[in-house]
NUSEZA-588171 format. One record per residue (C-alpha): x, y, z; residue in one letter; residue number from 1. Coordinates in Angstrom, 2 decimals, decimal comma. Layout:
// NUSEZA-588171
<kolba><xx>X</xx><yy>Y</yy><zz>Z</zz><r>A</r><k>NUM</k></kolba>
...
// end
This chain:
// NUSEZA-588171
<kolba><xx>25,99</xx><yy>70,18</yy><zz>122,33</zz><r>M</r><k>1</k></kolba>
<kolba><xx>28,03</xx><yy>67,57</yy><zz>124,19</zz><r>T</r><k>2</k></kolba>
<kolba><xx>26,07</xx><yy>65,12</yy><zz>126,34</zz><r>K</r><k>3</k></kolba>
<kolba><xx>27,39</xx><yy>64,17</yy><zz>129,77</zz><r>I</r><k>4</k></kolba>
<kolba><xx>26,95</xx><yy>60,90</yy><zz>131,65</zz><r>C</r><k>5</k></kolba>
<kolba><xx>28,25</xx><yy>60,16</yy><zz>135,15</zz><r>I</r><k>6</k></kolba>
<kolba><xx>29,07</xx><yy>56,53</yy><zz>135,95</zz><r>I</r><k>7</k></kolba>
<kolba><xx>30,07</xx><yy>55,51</yy><zz>139,46</zz><r>T</r><k>8</k></kolba>
<kolba><xx>30,16</xx><yy>52,83</yy><zz>142,10</zz><r>H</r><k>9</k></kolba>
<kolba><xx>27,09</xx><yy>52,71</yy><zz>144,35</zz><r>G</r><k>10</k></kolba>
<kolba><xx>24,97</xx><yy>55,81</yy><zz>144,61</zz><r>Q</r><k>11</k></kolba>
<kolba><xx>27,84</xx><yy>58,30</yy><zz>144,26</zz><r>F</r><k>12</k></kolba>
<kolba><xx>26,46</xx><yy>59,56</yy><zz>140,94</zz><r>S</r><k>13</k></kolba>
<kolba><xx>23,04</xx><yy>60,17</yy><zz>142,48</zz><r>T</r><k>14</k></kolba>
<kolba><xx>24,50</xx><yy>61,95</yy><zz>145,49</zz><r>G</r><k>15</k></kolba>
<kolba><xx>26,87</xx><yy>64,22</yy><zz>143,59</zz><r>I</r><k>16</k></kolba>
<kolba><xx>24,11</xx><yy>65,15</yy><zz>141,14</zz><r>L</r><k>17</k></kolba>
<kolba><xx>21,86</xx><yy>66,03</yy><zz>144,07</zz><r>D</r><k>18</k></kolba>
<kolba><xx>24,57</xx><yy>68,48</yy><zz>145,15</zz><r>S</r><k>19</k></kolba>
<kolba><xx>24,85</xx><yy>69,92</yy><zz>141,63</zz><r>V</r><k>20</k></kolba>
<kolba><xx>21,09</xx><yy>70,37</yy><zz>141,55</zz><r>D</r><k>21</k></kolba>
<kolba><xx>21,05</xx><yy>72,04</yy><zz>144,99</zz><r>M</r><k>22</k></kolba>
<kolba><xx>23,71</xx><yy>74,55</yy><zz>143,89</zz><r>I</r><k>23</k></kolba>
<kolba><xx>22,81</xx><yy>75,17</yy><zz>140,22</zz><r>T</r><k>24</k></kolba>
<kolba><xx>19,40</xx><yy>73,64</yy><zz>139,60</zz><r>G</r><k>25</k></kolba>
<kolba><xx>20,85</xx><yy>72,07</yy><zz>136,45</zz><r>E</r><k>26</k></kolba>
<kolba><xx>21,54</xx><yy>68,42</yy><zz>137,34</zz><r>A</r><k>27</k></kolba>
<kolba><xx>18,79</xx><yy>67,25</yy><zz>134,99</zz><r>A</r><k>28</k></kolba>
<kolba><xx>21,16</xx><yy>67,95</yy><zz>132,09</zz><r>A</r><k>29</k></kolba>
<kolba><xx>23,31</xx><yy>64,98</yy><zz>133,14</zz><r>F</r><k>30</k></kolba>
<kolba><xx>22,59</xx><yy>61,29</yy><zz>132,69</zz><r>D</r><k>31</k></kolba>
<kolba><xx>23,89</xx><yy>59,01</yy><zz>135,41</zz><r>H</r><k>32</k></kolba>
<kolba><xx>24,44</xx><yy>55,31</yy><zz>135,97</zz><r>L</r><k>33</k></kolba>
<kolba><xx>25,42</xx><yy>53,36</yy><zz>139,06</zz><r>S</r><k>34</k></kolba>
<kolba><xx>27,21</xx><yy>50,06</yy><zz>139,49</zz><r>L</r><k>35</k></kolba>
<kolba><xx>25,30</xx><yy>48,41</yy><zz>142,31</zz><r>T</r><k>36</k></kolba>
<kolba><xx>26,76</xx><yy>45,98</yy><zz>144,80</zz><r>R</r><k>37</k></kolba>
<kolba><xx>25,27</xx><yy>43,02</yy><zz>142,95</zz><r>D</r><k>38</k></kolba>
<kolba><xx>25,72</xx><yy>44,51</yy><zz>139,45</zz><r>G</r><k>39</k></kolba>
<kolba><xx>28,08</xx><yy>43,11</yy><zz>136,86</zz><r>S</r><k>40</k></kolba>
<kolba><xx>30,40</xx><yy>44,52</yy><zz>134,24</zz><r>L</r><k>41</k></kolba>
<kolba><xx>28,07</xx><yy>43,21</yy><zz>131,53</zz><r>D</r><k>42</k></kolba>
<kolba><xx>25,03</xx><yy>44,94</yy><zz>133,05</zz><r>E</r><k>43</k></kolba>
<kolba><xx>26,87</xx><yy>48,23</yy><zz>133,37</zz><r>L</r><k>44</k></kolba>
<kolba><xx>28,25</xx><yy>47,86</yy><zz>129,84</zz><r>H</r><k>45</k></kolba>
<kolba><xx>24,69</xx><yy>47,44</yy><zz>128,54</zz><r>D</r><k>46</k></kolba>
<kolba><xx>23,46</xx><yy>50,46</yy><zz>130,51</zz><r>A</r><k>47</k></kolba>
<kolba><xx>26,27</xx><yy>52,64</yy><zz>129,13</zz><r>I</r><k>48</k></kolba>
<kolba><xx>25,54</xx><yy>51,35</yy><zz>125,65</zz><r>Q</r><k>49</k></kolba>
<kolba><xx>21,92</xx><yy>52,46</yy><zz>126,11</zz><r>G</r><k>50</k></kolba>
<kolba><xx>23,04</xx><yy>55,89</yy><zz>127,27</zz><r>C</r><k>51</k></kolba>
<kolba><xx>25,29</xx><yy>56,33</yy><zz>124,23</zz><r>L</r><k>52</k></kolba>
<kolba><xx>22,58</xx><yy>55,01</yy><zz>121,90</zz><r>A</r><k>53</k></kolba>
<kolba><xx>20,23</xx><yy>57,73</yy><zz>123,18</zz><r>A</r><k>54</k></kolba>
<kolba><xx>22,55</xx><yy>60,34</yy><zz>121,61</zz><r>Y</r><k>55</k></kolba>
<kolba><xx>23,65</xx><yy>58,82</yy><zz>118,29</zz><r>P</r><k>56</k></kolba>
<kolba><xx>24,71</xx><yy>62,13</yy><zz>116,73</zz><r>N</r><k>57</k></kolba>
<kolba><xx>26,17</xx><yy>63,86</yy><zz>119,79</zz><r>E</r><k>58</k></kolba>
<kolba><xx>29,65</xx><yy>63,91</yy><zz>121,31</zz><r>D</r><k>59</k></kolba>
<kolba><xx>29,63</xx><yy>62,40</yy><zz>124,80</zz><r>V</r><k>60</k></kolba>
<kolba><xx>31,72</xx><yy>63,07</yy><zz>127,90</zz><r>L</r><k>61</k></kolba>
<kolba><xx>31,73</xx><yy>60,26</yy><zz>130,44</zz><r>L</r><k>62</k></kolba>
<kolba><xx>32,75</xx><yy>60,98</yy><zz>134,04</zz><r>F</r><k>63</k></kolba>
<kolba><xx>33,78</xx><yy>57,96</yy><zz>136,10</zz><r>V</r><k>64</k></kolba>
<kolba><xx>34,79</xx><yy>57,80</yy><zz>139,72</zz><r>D</r><k>65</k></kolba>
<kolba><xx>37,87</xx><yy>55,59</yy><zz>139,62</zz><r>L</r><k>66</k></kolba>
<kolba><xx>40,46</xx><yy>54,87</yy><zz>136,95</zz><r>Y</r><k>67</k></kolba>
<kolba><xx>40,82</xx><yy>51,17</yy><zz>136,12</zz><r>G</r><k>68</k></kolba>
<kolba><xx>37,67</xx><yy>50,10</yy><zz>137,96</zz><r>A</r><k>69</k></kolba>
<kolba><xx>34,47</xx><yy>48,62</yy><zz>136,51</zz><r>T</r><k>70</k></kolba>
<kolba><xx>32,76</xx><yy>51,92</yy><zz>135,54</zz><r>P</r><k>71</k></kolba>
<kolba><xx>35,94</xx><yy>52,97</yy><zz>133,71</zz><r>F</r><k>72</k></kolba>
<kolba><xx>36,41</xx><yy>49,60</yy><zz>132,02</zz><r>N</r><k>73</k></kolba>
<kolba><xx>32,79</xx><yy>49,45</yy><zz>130,84</zz><r>A</r><k>74</k></kolba>
<kolba><xx>33,07</xx><yy>53,03</yy><zz>129,56</zz><r>S</r><k>75</k></kolba>
<kolba><xx>36,24</xx><yy>52,26</yy><zz>127,60</zz><r>V</r><k>76</k></kolba>
<kolba><xx>34,64</xx><yy>49,16</yy><zz>126,04</zz><r>M</r><k>77</k></kolba>
<kolba><xx>31,66</xx><yy>51,22</yy><zz>124,92</zz><r>N</r><k>78</k></kolba>
<kolba><xx>33,80</xx><yy>54,07</yy><zz>123,61</zz><r>A</r><k>79</k></kolba>
<kolba><xx>35,74</xx><yy>51,57</yy><zz>121,51</zz><r>R</r><k>80</k></kolba>
<kolba><xx>32,49</xx><yy>50,04</yy><zz>120,23</zz><r>D</r><k>81</k></kolba>
<kolba><xx>31,37</xx><yy>53,51</yy><zz>119,08</zz><r>C</r><k>82</k></kolba>
<kolba><xx>34,63</xx><yy>54,35</yy><zz>117,31</zz><r>C</r><k>83</k></kolba>
<kolba><xx>33,00</xx><yy>53,83</yy><zz>113,91</zz><r>H</r><k>84</k></kolba>
<kolba><xx>30,70</xx><yy>56,78</yy><zz>114,63</zz><r>D</r><k>85</k></kolba>
<kolba><xx>31,60</xx><yy>60,30</yy><zz>113,58</zz><r>Q</r><k>86</k></kolba>
<kolba><xx>31,16</xx><yy>61,50</yy><zz>117,15</zz><r>R</r><k>87</k></kolba>
<kolba><xx>33,78</xx><yy>61,73</yy><zz>119,87</zz><r>Q</r><k>88</k></kolba>
<kolba><xx>33,67</xx><yy>60,13</yy><zz>123,30</zz><r>I</r><k>89</k></kolba>
<kolba><xx>35,99</xx><yy>61,22</yy><zz>126,10</zz><r>R</r><k>90</k></kolba>
<kolba><xx>36,32</xx><yy>59,85</yy><zz>129,63</zz><r>I</r><k>91</k></kolba>
<kolba><xx>37,37</xx><yy>61,77</yy><zz>132,74</zz><r>I</r><k>92</k></kolba>
<kolba><xx>38,31</xx><yy>59,70</yy><zz>135,79</zz><r>C</r><k>93</k></kolba>
<kolba><xx>38,14</xx><yy>60,99</yy><zz>139,35</zz><r>G</r><k>94</k></kolba>
<kolba><xx>35,17</xx><yy>63,30</yy><zz>139,12</zz><r>L</r><k>95</k></kolba>
<kolba><xx>34,57</xx><yy>65,89</yy><zz>141,81</zz><r>N</r><k>96</k></kolba>
<kolba><xx>31,87</xx><yy>68,45</yy><zz>142,55</zz><r>L</r><k>97</k></kolba>
<kolba><xx>33,73</xx><yy>71,53</yy><zz>141,21</zz><r>P</r><k>98</k></kolba>
<kolba><xx>34,20</xx><yy>69,75</yy><zz>137,86</zz><r>M</r><k>99</k></kolba>
<kolba><xx>30,49</xx><yy>69,00</yy><zz>137,58</zz><r>L</r><k>100</k></kolba>
<kolba><xx>29,48</xx><yy>72,50</yy><zz>138,61</zz><r>L</r><k>101</k></kolba>
<kolba><xx>31,74</xx><yy>73,91</yy><zz>135,90</zz><r>E</r><k>102</k></kolba>
<kolba><xx>30,49</xx><yy>71,33</yy><zz>133,41</zz><r>A</r><k>103</k></kolba>
<kolba><xx>26,88</xx><yy>72,39</yy><zz>133,96</zz><r>S</r><k>104</k></kolba>
<kolba><xx>27,72</xx><yy>75,83</yy><zz>132,55</zz><r>A</r><k>105</k></kolba>
<kolba><xx>30,60</xx><yy>75,11</yy><zz>130,17</zz><r>A</r><k>106</k></kolba>
<kolba><xx>28,83</xx><yy>72,30</yy><zz>128,31</zz><r>V</r><k>107</k></kolba>
<kolba><xx>26,55</xx><yy>74,92</yy><zz>126,77</zz><r>K</r><k>108</k></kolba>
<kolba><xx>29,38</xx><yy>76,79</yy><zz>125,06</zz><r>T</r><k>109</k></kolba>
<kolba><xx>32,46</xx><yy>74,60</yy><zz>124,62</zz><r>L</r><k>110</k></kolba>
<kolba><xx>32,98</xx><yy>71,81</yy><zz>122,09</zz><r>P</r><k>111</k></kolba>
<kolba><xx>33,96</xx><yy>68,46</yy><zz>123,57</zz><r>L</r><k>112</k></kolba>
<kolba><xx>37,73</xx><yy>68,75</yy><zz>123,06</zz><r>A</r><k>113</k></kolba>
<kolba><xx>37,86</xx><yy>72,14</yy><zz>124,82</zz><r>D</r><k>114</k></kolba>
<kolba><xx>35,38</xx><yy>71,08</yy><zz>127,51</zz><r>L</r><k>115</k></kolba>
<kolba><xx>37,43</xx><yy>67,98</yy><zz>128,27</zz><r>Y</r><k>116</k></kolba>
<kolba><xx>40,70</xx><yy>69,91</yy><zz>128,69</zz><r>E</r><k>117</k></kolba>
<kolba><xx>39,01</xx><yy>72,68</yy><zz>130,68</zz><r>H</r><k>118</k></kolba>
<kolba><xx>37,36</xx><yy>70,26</yy><zz>133,12</zz><r>L</r><k>119</k></kolba>
<kolba><xx>40,60</xx><yy>68,37</yy><zz>133,70</zz><r>L</r><k>120</k></kolba>
<kolba><xx>42,21</xx><yy>71,66</yy><zz>134,74</zz><r>E</r><k>121</k></kolba>
<kolba><xx>39,24</xx><yy>72,60</yy><zz>136,95</zz><r>V</r><k>122</k></kolba>
<kolba><xx>39,41</xx><yy>69,22</yy><zz>138,65</zz><r>G</r><k>123</k></kolba>
<kolba><xx>43,11</xx><yy>69,52</yy><zz>139,38</zz><r>K</r><k>124</k></kolba>
<kolba><xx>42,83</xx><yy>73,13</yy><zz>140,56</zz><r>A</r><k>125</k></kolba>
<kolba><xx>39,98</xx><yy>72,30</yy><zz>142,94</zz><r>S</r><k>126</k></kolba>
<kolba><xx>42,03</xx><yy>69,90</yy><zz>145,04</zz><r>I</r><k>127</k></kolba>
<kolba><xx>43,74</xx><yy>71,97</yy><zz>147,71</zz><r>V</r><k>128</k></kolba>
<kolba><xx>45,04</xx><yy>71,47</yy><zz>151,21</zz><r>G</r><k>129</k></kolba>
<kolba><xx>44,52</xx><yy>73,71</yy><zz>154,22</zz><r>W</r><k>130</k></kolba>
<kolba><xx>45,90</xx><yy>73,63</yy><zz>157,71</zz><r>Q</r><k>131</k></kolba>
<kolba><xx>45,65</xx><yy>75,76</yy><zz>160,80</zz><r>Y</r><k>132</k></kolba>
<kolba><xx>47,76</xx><yy>77,33</yy><zz>162,04</zz><r>P</r><k>133</k></kolba>
<kolba><xx>49,69</xx><yy>77,69</yy><zz>158,82</zz><r>A</r><k>134</k></kolba>
<kolba><xx>52,97</xx><yy>75,81</yy><zz>158,73</zz><r>G</r><k>135</k></kolba>
<kolba><xx>52,34</xx><yy>73,84</yy><zz>161,94</zz><r>Q</r><k>136</k></kolba>
<kolba><xx>51,14</xx><yy>70,32</yy><zz>162,56</zz><r>E</r><k>137</k></kolba>
<kolba><xx>47,56</xx><yy>69,84</yy><zz>163,60</zz><r>A</r><k>138</k></kolba>
<kolba><xx>46,91</xx><yy>69,22</yy><zz>167,29</zz><r>V</r><k>139</k></kolba>
<kolba><xx>44,73</xx><yy>66,26</yy><zz>168,11</zz><r>S</r><k>140</k></kolba>
// end
C-alpha cells in the first residue's frame, strides 16, 4: 500500500488532518511534517528523509502546500535521493481537504500511479465558484 505524508508551512498539516479525522476518523493513516517559522530547509529535508526511511519498501505520495516553496524543494531533494530505490515517490502540490478525504479511502485500493492521477483530478474538480444571485455581482 502507498504511504502518504503531508508537508506544509506552519501547522497547516496538523489542521487539515484534524479535519480529515473529524470527517473520516482515518487521519492516523497519514504522516505529517511542518516547516516552522524558525525551521530551515536542512531540518525539513532531514525530517522528510526520516519519513521516507520509515517505509523503505513502500511507494510514497507526498502532499505539499505550495509549489516551489521550501516543503516542495525539500521533498524533491529527498525524492531524487531515493531514486536508486525500486519504489516510486510522487509529489502533489496545492493540497486541499477533498483530496485528502478521497486519499483516505483510495489509498487502500489504488496503486500509486493511479492514486496520483485520481487525486489530481479530485483536487481540480473540488475548486468551484459560487455567487448569489447567479450571474450578478455581489452587493457589499
